[in-house]
C-alpha angles and dihedrals in degrees: 000000000000125000092254093052092048091050091050090051092052095048097078090052091049092050091048091051091049091049092049090050091049091052092050091048090049091053091047095047100033091133090060090047092050091047093053091046091049091047090051091051091050092048092048093048093045092049091050090048094055096042114099114265122237128199130203129215130169148148142233124220141165124229116237112214128185125211116253117253110267117232117215141161120020092351092066092077091049091050091053089057096050097037115259108322107219126182099180125101095233107178131164135213090251090055091057091044091055093041090058092068098044126105089243088071104028095051089056089054090048090057092053124101113238136190114259127163095335095316137088109236141153123275090243089061092049091052092046098247098115094109095055125096113276098253095046091042093055092044094052093043093051091045093052092044090052090055090052092051123088124189130192122184125195104203094188097056098025092233118143121199126189136173135196125206121213141160097256133035092237092051092048091053092045092050091050092050092046091049091051092049092045091051091053093046093049092049092049090051091050092047093048092047092051091046091050091054091047092048092050091050096047090045091056091046091047091053090050091047090050090055090049090049091050091049092050092049091047091051090051092048092050089049091056091047091055095042115044094170122032100157093101097045119074090188092057091046089053091050090048090054092051092050092048091051090051090052092048093048093048091047092051092050093047094049094048092048091050091050091050091047089056091048091051090048090055091049090049093061097033111117102170116130117264094206133070112215112224101174114022121210113278134189106264116237097196132049118249094206143066102029100213096189091050090048091053092049092048089049091052091051093046091050092049092049091048091050091049092051090048092052092046090052091052091051092051093049091051091048090051 
């Protein structure tokens, strides 16, 4: 057996002996161990007591989505050319969860006036960024607000939960309410902007379809002017059927486009909320941080570990 192998074989015995010595020393000096643990608990509890308290408020809501308008008949071919024309506001819970952390929502919250120490001030002033240039001030305020915001999305049920952490209970509730209102406003702006673009598109297509309908009707009228009697001519009857089908097709496209234009116009001015609030923001009654009990327990453990290390060091120095 080589020297390395023999040393590896001895190590477990050495560790066992050291552990046994540590246990004996711990029993012998249990007062010192308890004193260090108690001191650690006091330090942990005192530190947690003097740290600034934070409170958490939030809300839970469910996204309301509408099915997109189905395109059928003659318009199906047109939709295949322009890539699935949809007029619905189909939104998912994940969409709202992601929208909560965007600048489109958070910058609205930053512009809100919030309660702070008996006054109503801006969030930048609460965070201490009021003396910075406007661009940097908004950037830092949004960045800090984003770190204080937590979002949880349940894809199966479509429920979105979020929470905001702040220095006072009233500020936490006000931030949660402002975030909820900003989310709804940002979603309405997005929905109205999309509907405006859809209305503009369908309006242009409807005008074009109206011209095509007029041309088809004019062609059919000219056919009847040239051919007063077509009962004895199969070729003229066939041509009449083709012209009538063109008029019917153009009329169907025109009517459907006009209907969709009206639907898009309604969506453009619609300002109803797209979310159903399940749990509204409330004033928190307990702090979310620091956890004083956890701090005391961690202090006790840290003190016990420190005392054990100290005793182990003494044993090794005596053995040497």
